[in-house]
N, C-alpha and C positions, 0 to 999 in steps of 0.2 A: 501641557494644559495646566494651567494654575490651582494649586491644591489649597483646599480650603478645609480649615478645621472649625468642627461646629460642636461646639459643647455648653453645656448649662456652667460648664467651670469658669468660662472667659466671659467677662463682661466686655460690650462694645469697643473699648479701647484696646484692650490688650487682644482681642480678635482682629482689630483695624492692623496691629503690628506685627501678627502674625500673618498676615493676608501678605503683606508689602515683604516681611521675609522669604517668604515662599516664590513670590513673581521675582524678589529681588535675585533668586537664587537657583531660578529654575536651570537644568540642565542644559535642555536642547530645546529650540523650536522647530523639532519636527514636522515633516507635514502633517494637515489637520486631518485624520479619515474624516469628520464631520462636514468641513468646508467641501472635498473632494468629492463625497457622496451625492450631494444634493446636485440635481444641475436644473433646476426649476428658478421661478422668478422671485427674487425678493418682497416681502411686504412691501406696501406705499408707506412712504415716511409719513410725518406728518403734514409737510409741505406739499409732497405730492396728492395726498387728500384734501387736503384745502384747496388747491389748484383744481385738483379735476371736479369737484364738488360745486364747484363756486359757479360754473359755467363758462363754457370753451367753446372758442369759437372754429369751427371746425377748417374754413378757408384759411384762415390766419394760420391754423396751425399746419396746414399743405404748404405754404409760402414758407415757414420756418423750417419745415422738413426740408425742403429742396433747398434751402441755402446749405442744411448740413450736409445735406449728402454732394452737393457743388464741392465745401471743403474738402470731404473725404476723398471724392476722384482728384483732385487740386494735389493735396497731399500723397497720394498714391503714386499718380506720374511724378511726383518729388523724388519721392525712394527709387523710381524706375532710375529716374536718370540721375541721381547722384550716387545712388547705390552702389559700392566699389565689388563688394563680394557677388559669384555667379547667380547666386540664386535672385538677387537685385536684377539682374539684366533678364531673365526668364522666367518671371512673376511671380516666385518664391517669395511674398510679400504680401502685406495687408497693413491698411490703417483703419482703427476703429473708434466709437465712439459708446461710452458706457453711462449709465445714470452713477448716479453718488454711490448708490450701496454695491455698484461691482456688474450690474445686468449689461449685456450688451448689446446692445441697442440698434447700432446699423453700422457696414462697413463701405469702404470704399467698391464700388459698384465691380472694379476687377480683381480685387482682393480674394487670395483664397481664404475662404469660409472658414478653414477648421483650424488656421491660424489664428484667428479671431475668437473663436467661442470659447478657448479656453484661457487666455488672457483676464478672464473673469477670476478663476482659482486667482492666482497671484494679488489681483486686485484685493480681492475681501481679504486674505491672507494679512495683508498688508493694512487693511482696515483693522482686524481685529487684533494682531497684534504688536503694529507700531504705532497707529495715531493718537494712542494716549503715552506710551513710553516716553520717558523724557529724554532720554538718549537717541530717538529717532524724530519722531514725529512725521507730521504731514504739512508741509506748508506751500506756501505761494512759490513757484520758483523752482522747486524740488521736482526731480525724475527716478525713478527708478528703475532696476533693468533686471533681468530673469531671464533664466532658460533651461531650469530642472523641471522636468515632465511630471517629476513627483511631486511638486508641487503647482502645477497644471502647465503642462506643454504637451507637443504631440511627440517630439523626440528633441533632444539636447541641443541639436545643432540650431533649432530655432531661438534667437534671441529678440526679445520684446522691450522696449523703452516704455514705461507708465508715467504719466505726467496728471497728478490732481489739477483741475482748472477753479478756481475760485471768483467769486465775486462777491463785494460787498463784505468781502471777509469768509465768505459762507463757501465751503465745497458744492459743486454745483453739478459736475460732471468730472470724468476722467474720459483722455485721449490716450491713443496708443499707436506704436508704428511697431512691425514684425518683419524680418528679415531673416530666411536662412544662412547663415553665414556658411556652414560648413563644418569649417577647422576651429575644434576644440581642445586639443591637446590630449586626445583621445592614446589609445597604448595602439591603434592604425591611425595613419593620416586621414583627415575627412571629415573625422565628427560621426562615424557610426561604424566602431569597431567588430569586425565579425566575430572577432576570438575574444571579447571582452568576456572572463569569467566572476567577476563581481563590478559592483556598480564603483570602484575604484580605478576601473580599467576604463572609465567611458569619460574622462576628459574633466573637464570643466563643468560643474555642476552648481548653478547661482540661486541661490534658495533669493526670493528678492530681498532687495536691499537699495539701499538709495544711493546714486553715483553721480546724480549733480544737486547741485544748489544754486539757488539765483541764476539760475538756467546757463551756469558755465560746468561741465564735468569735471569732477575731482580726479586732477593729474594722479594721485598718490594710488586711488583705485583704479584709476583707467591702466595704471603701468603694471600693477599686479597682473590684471588680467592681462595685458600683453606679455607678460613673462610668461604665462601660462599654456600659450598657443604657440602654433608651430609660424603663424603668420602674424605679426603684432601689427604689421601697417595695415592690414584689414583691419583688424580688433578695432582701432583708434578710429577710423577710417569712418566703419559704418556705425562707431557708436556715435559721431558727430552728425553722420547724417540723421539717425533716428532722434537724437535729440531736439536739430535745427528742425525736423519734421512735425514733432510734437508740438514745438514752439511754434510754428505757422499754424497748425491744427488750431490751436488754443486761441489765437490772435483771431482764428476766421470764428470761432466761436461766440468769442467776445464781442465781434461785430455783431452777429446773429441778437446776441443779447441786447445791445445796442439798440438794434433795430425792433424787436419784437417784445421784448422784454424779459426778464430772467423767468417768469413764473412761464412763460411760452416755450422755452426752450427746456424747462425741468417736466412740464406737462405731454410738451410733444413728446417728448421721449419716453416715458412713462404709459400714456396714450397709446401708441404706437406698438409696445409691446403685449400691453393688455389686451388691443385688437386684433393682431395676429394669434392669440393664444386662443381667444374666442373662433375665431377663421379654424383653426386647428382640430380644435373640440367638433366643430359643427361637420367639419370632415372627413371626421372617425364616425361620426354618426351617421355617416352615409353609406359609410362601408358595411359590408355585410357580413354580420357576426359570422364568426369560426375561427380558427386557426390554421395556420398557413407556414409552412416549413423548408428548410433549405438546412443541409448540409454542406459543408466547404470544408477545404481542407490544405495543409501548408505540407509540401512534403520533402521537407527539409529545417535543419536548425541554421544553417550555414557550416556548418561543422560536420554533419552527418546527414544520411538519408534518414529522414524519421518522417510516417506520416501523423499529422498533429490536427486534431479534428476541433472546428471552428462550426458550432450550428446556430442555427437562428429560426426559433419560433416568434412568430406575431398571431398574439388574439384579441381578436374585437369583440368587446363586450359593451353594448351600446356605444357611449361617448367616451369609452375605457380604451386605451391599447395597451396592450402588455408585451414587451419584446423579452424572451428570455432567449439567454446563453446558456442557461445552465447543463452540465453535461461536456463543456470544453474542454481542452488537454488541460492537463496541471500548470502551473508554470515552472519554468526550467530553471532552476536557482545559481547554473553556470555557463547559463545561454544567452544572447543578449538579445533573442526575440521577442521576449514578454513584452506587454502593454500594459499601463494602468488604466484602472474602469473609467475614470473621468475622461482619458482620452479616448477608449475605444468608443464610448457614449457620444463624445465630439463627432468622430469617422460616423458613426451610425446615422448623425443627425445630419452632417453634412450629405452622407447619400440617399437622405429622404429629399433633402431640400435641392441638392444637384439635378438630379433624376427622375423622382416619382412629380414632387410638386413643387418647379422650378420657379412658379409666380409666386411663390410665398415671398415675405421680406427675408430678410438674411440676418434675422436677430435670434436671441437667446430662446425668446417665447415660440419658435417653430417646431422645438423639440419638448417643450416644457410639460405636456400635456402627457408623451409619455411615458409611462412605466417600464425600467429598464431592471432586470434581474439577472444575475448572474452570484456565479460561487466564488468565494475567496481565493485566494492562492491558485489562482488560474491562469492559465495563457491570456484572456483578456481583461483579467482583473488581479494584475500580480500584486505582492506586497509591495511594500517600499525598499525592502532590500534587495528584490531579485532588479539583476539585470536588464536592461530595457535598450540600449542606444543603438537594435536594431528593431524595433518598434513595428516598424513601415510594412514589418510581413505580415503580421495581423491587423494592420492599420487598412494596408487595401483594401482584404476583406469586408474589413466593417465598411467601407464605402461603397461595399457592390453587394453586400446581403440585403440590402434592404429593396434592392431593383427586382429580384426574382420572385420574393416573399410577397412584396405589396403588389406585383404584374399578376400575381395569382389571386390575389383580393380585389383587385380592380376590373379584369377580365370582363365579369360578368355583370359590370354597372351599365347601364343606359348611357350614362352621362358623366365623363371625366373632367378632370380641369386640364390633364396632357396626353399626348399619347403615351402607350407603354413601348419600351424598350427594352430590348435586350442588356444583360451586363454589356460594358466597356472593360476593355482590355485588365484585372486586378491583381497582376504580377508584374508589373514592370521591371524588365532587368535596366541595370545602368551600372557603370562604373563608379568607382568612387578611387580617387588618383591620390599621388602624394610622392615627396622626395624633392631632389635638386634641381632645380628648372635647369635653361639654356645659360640663364641669367646668370646662373649661381646665390638662388634664392631659394629657402626652403618653404614649402609649400602644402596644402592639402584641402580637395576641396569637392564636391558631387558636380558631376555632370546633370546635363539639363536631358539626359535621354528618355526617360520615364516621360518627358511630356509628349512623348509626339506618340502614342498608342490609341490603336482602334477601336472606334464605339462597335455599341449591339448593333444589331439591325433593328428597326422599328414595328410598328405594326401598318407602315402605309410607304415603309420608303430602307432603303441601304444605309447602315451604318456608314460613319465619315472614317476617310483615311486619315493614321498618324497626324488627328488634332489634337490631341486632349491626354491628358493623365486621370484616371477613374475619379482622383481626388477633386478636381476643378476643371473649369472649358476656360481658365483663366490664363493660364500657362503655356506657354512657348518653348521650343527649343533651342533659344536664344542664337547668338553667332561663331558658327563656329571658327572663322579667320582670327574674328577677336580676341579668341580666346589660345588660339596657335601662335599669336604675336608673345602671348605671356608664357605659355605652357609648350613641353617639348612632345606633348600629345597632337597627334596629328590622325587624322580619318581618312584613310585611302576611297572608301567607298561611305559617303554618308546619306544616310535619310533614301536608301534605295528600299522605294517597293518593291515587296517578297511577291511569290507567285503559289498558290495554293495553299497558302497557310491563314487563312482564315475562319472564322465561323459561318460554315454554309446553312442556308434555309431559304423559304420562300422570299426573305429582303439579308442578303447576307451581312456580314457585321464589315467593318470598315478593318482595312488591311493596317498591321503595324509596318516599319520599315527597320531592315537591316545594317548593319553599318561594319567596316571594318578597320579597326584601329591599328596603331603601331606609336612608337617612340623614336623622336633623333634627337640628337645633340645631348644627348644627358646618358650615364649609364646609372646614375643611382634617381630612379624615377619609374613608377609601378602603376599596380591598378588594385584595386579589390571589387568583385562582384557580388551585390547585394541584392541578387536574384532568388525566387522558388519558382519552381512550376518548371522544369527540367525533366522532372520524373512523371508529374501525375497532371492531367489537363486543371486547369483552374477556373477558368473564367465558362459557364455552363450556358447552352442554347436556351430558348425560353420556344415552348409550346411546339416540339417538332424541330426546331433547328438545332444544328452540331454546337457543340463547344468551339474553344480555340484550339488550336494545337498546344504541344508541350514545346519550348524553347531552350536548348541546352546552350551553355557557352562552349565557345569551340576555340581552339588553339593551336597554333603552330608556331613551337619553340624551337630554338637552335637554326635559327637561319635568320637572314639579313634580306629582307624583300627590297629595301633600299636599292641595293645592288643586281639583285634580282631584275628590277626594270628599270636598269641601264643595260643588263648584257642580255637578259634573256626576257622581255616583258611579256613572252608567249606563255610563260609558266604562271603568268598572274592572272585571276580570273574575277569578275567583278561581283563575283554571285558565291557566296563563300559554302554556299550545299554544294557547288563545284570544285572550289577549292578542298573543301575538305574529302568530297568522293574519289575523286583525280588526283590528289596528291602528287601535280605536277612537280613542285619545287620540291627536289632533291634537298636529303638530308636532315629535312624536317621533321621534331616530334610531335606527332598529331594527334591530338585528344580532344574530347568533350566533357562535360561534367556540370553539375550543376551550380551553386555558388562556389565563389572562390573566398581564401584568405587572401590578405595582401601581399602579392609578391612583387619583385623585378620587373620589369618588361625592357629588355636587353634593346639596343636599337635595331629595329627591320623585323622583330618577333611582332605573330598578327593574335590580337585579340578580337573576336567575332562578337555580337550579340544580336538576337534581333527582338524589338519590341512587339508586342503580341497583337493580335486579333480581339476585337469584342465577339460576344456570344450571336449566332444566327437567330432569326426570328421566323417560326412555322416551317410546315413541310416541305424539305427540296422539290417536292414533286409537283408542288404549283408555283414555283417560280417561272415566269415569263420566259418562253426560248430564248425571246428577244433581247431580255438582261442577260443572260448566260451568254450569248454572243457578243455583247456589248463587253465583256468582262475578258472574253479572249481577244478582240481585239487590242483592247489595253495592256493586254501581256498579264492581267491579274490571275488567270486563271489558264490549265492546261488541257490540252482536247482531251487527255486522258479522263481529268476529272468533270470534264463536261459530260462525256458520256457515262462515266462511271455513277456519277452522285447525283448527276441532273437528270439523268437519263434522255440526253438531248442528241436527236441524231441530224448531223449535218455535213455539208461539204467543207473538206477543209481547204479547198483553194478559193472558196468565194465566202464560207460564212454564211450558206442559204441553209435556212434550216425545212427538213423533211417534216411537216408537221402531222404527215399520217402515221409517219415511224414511231415519231416520237411519243404520239398520244398511245400508240402500241405498247411499246416500250414502258409506259409509264404506267399503264393500266397491269400490265405483265407483273409490273414490281409489286404493288397493291394489290394484287391476287398472289404474288409470293410472300407477300407480310403477313397475309391471312392466314394461310398455309404454316408459317414458322411460327405465328400466334400461339398461344395457350393459355387457359383458363387461370386467371390470377392466383387462385390457391394452389396451383400445379406451379408458377413461375416463384410464387412465395417461399413454396416446397424446394424448390429448386435451388434457388440463388440466395435466400435467407440463411447468413448463418448464424448459431449461438454467439462465436465468438471470432474475433478475427483468426485468417492463417497464422498455423505455427511460426511460421518464418518472415513472419510482415513485423516490421519495425513498426508499433502502434499506440498513441497516446491519447484516450479520451473516453469516452461514454460509448457505449455499442448497444444497438436497439433503441426500446422504449425508457431503459431504464436509466434514466440520468445522475442518480447519486451513485453510482459506483462506477468509477475510471478503471479501465484496462491499462495498465502499464507494459510495454514489452520493448525496452529499450534495446538497441544496438548490444548483442554483444553478453546482453544479462538476460534474468529469469524473469518470467512472466509473472506479475503482480496484481492483485485489484486493493482499492483502497476507496474509500470514502471522499465522496467532490469534495472540495475545500478544504479536505484537512490538512494539505502538506504539499510540498514542491516536490520535484525530481532533480537528483543530481548524475549526472550523465559522465558517462565516462570519457576521457579524452581519446580523441581517436588514433593518436601515435601511441597510447597504451595499449590498443588491442590491437593494431596492427603489429607492435612488439611481441605480443603475446601471442597470435596467429604465427610470427615467422620462427618465436621459439619453438611453436609446436610442430611446425615442419621439419626445422632441424632436428628436434629431438626424434621424430620420424626415421629422417635419412640416417641419423646417428645409430638408432637402431636395427637398419636394414644394414648398413654397413659392419656392422658389430656380428650381425647374424650373418652374414659373407663371409 
């Protein structure tokens, strides 16, 4: 921030000299907290005020809006078709248009909304710091690039190109194009290092800067960026793609201006935002007043097992909606799973507009009326100094938190805008890969596995199988055959629906899929798994529905399954649960775990993950027996589960239901529930504890007191701190393991000495 010295000792000329001196000698343009905290709309500009107050033809504005949307959809397709990064091929992209002041006005229909909303922050940074800077400035033909989440992004693997659009010498709007690039030169390949202990381990961090002039990339800067990553070809190619997409989008916008006039473009963008904000405030006013809560948890940091609390309470007061995240786990100063507050708010907004009110326009105003409270130095509002390369772990919770809380709020309303749904799976497992390919090229990137998760059961139907990630229904899993042409990574079992691994309910969730992967033709290629949720259920059910199961990573090391398939194919099975339980492949080292830091996968070793299911909706005893039989017939359900969970009696030979016996079994179970039940006060007395169990590694508030955080790190002493006061540094797991081994050695030595 510029330092000003105001004193009666200085005349205006002297004060001006001082101001210029301090501006010229500012040490560092760090992320601006004031810019990053504000998620509302900018005030109308003078031009916007004049346009909207002078009379505005709604029909003409609607036509103008349609032209803009068509331009965004066209350029989205361009990115998808021309983009080189895997993320471009499986939909981790977006194109957007912003007002001149940086409010996100609209996105491509199929673009990822989370990527769009955060781009407004670097645009506002550019406007504030570079617009009047004589060494930078903002000119027609310029393009700026950015990826650093601390200046406005979800995580550092996403790169955005931002271009100002001028008409008649005046800045009228901004356009942007974003691609999940993956590789960015971090300490582990693929851009999301699990072992990062500081921001300096996280690779390329681009604050917003001008990378193109006169519609041409500056090759000196491009070379610098290429030199900073493992895959320079990808870096250059996609920068070209983003630039030319931005140019095309600008051309289309200028054509809209020529057709309708510049006032209609500027007015349409602002009017769309203000109308959306008005609409959201009216919807909030219709929701019953009250406070609706949910607590969710991460079960690991990618380095150790540790329960980290991520709460949300939604309070409705008239036309006010306050979302509080107070009491969340503290930031981890040497772990990469933190998330900056601006990104977390963006993910909350997307959870609202994707799963709760999907009919709302995808613009910044859809969340502008919502007030958000959180603690400083927390997991969901970390400082700019904390590493955040794996911010996806809390981000996935952010996308799902609004679903359950708002379902509670909307359930009793006689009129709703959309059907209530349980959460989609909110902790997708995936492989981040890297190393030497079969073509002797170094690479690193991110698989599209996370885009094939199950959605939650709905109030009137089952969830969908393996259809979408929790952060958007627009992405897909890509073409594995194309990936195998470029990479030594192959799937022996790909996108196979699982059995029984689902959120049960009156309406069950959709299932995720399992996959079995290995490597061939390279001895220097490996994986990192970015998952969480192997120890603790992550996705709750709704109104009696079951939550999703937990899904560990499974491995079989010290084998070569490619040889096994040639010599003894009967030892291989297409279900990884069978592979792990029966252990038919001799000599293998069989193991399961949660997350996995990067490690080399030798040819033929097996790595197995399962994409998760959403939460179930409603009581399992209310599920129609015919629907249970259909799941059985399709191989999605086992006979044992049909009987034990759904209490359905049937003939296994023909799947004919005995309706009388089913009714009896269900009535018996209902009576058993009543007998097992206890008064609420007794339940609280038995189950609610004053503090976490002594042996539970836990971080976050406990009970109703959001101001005090309990810290129980692995291998450390329990302490209590004030929320927001500080972060936590965790011990290196290797150091804890060495200490434990040294203690064992000392005990053995003492026994030997005693003998």
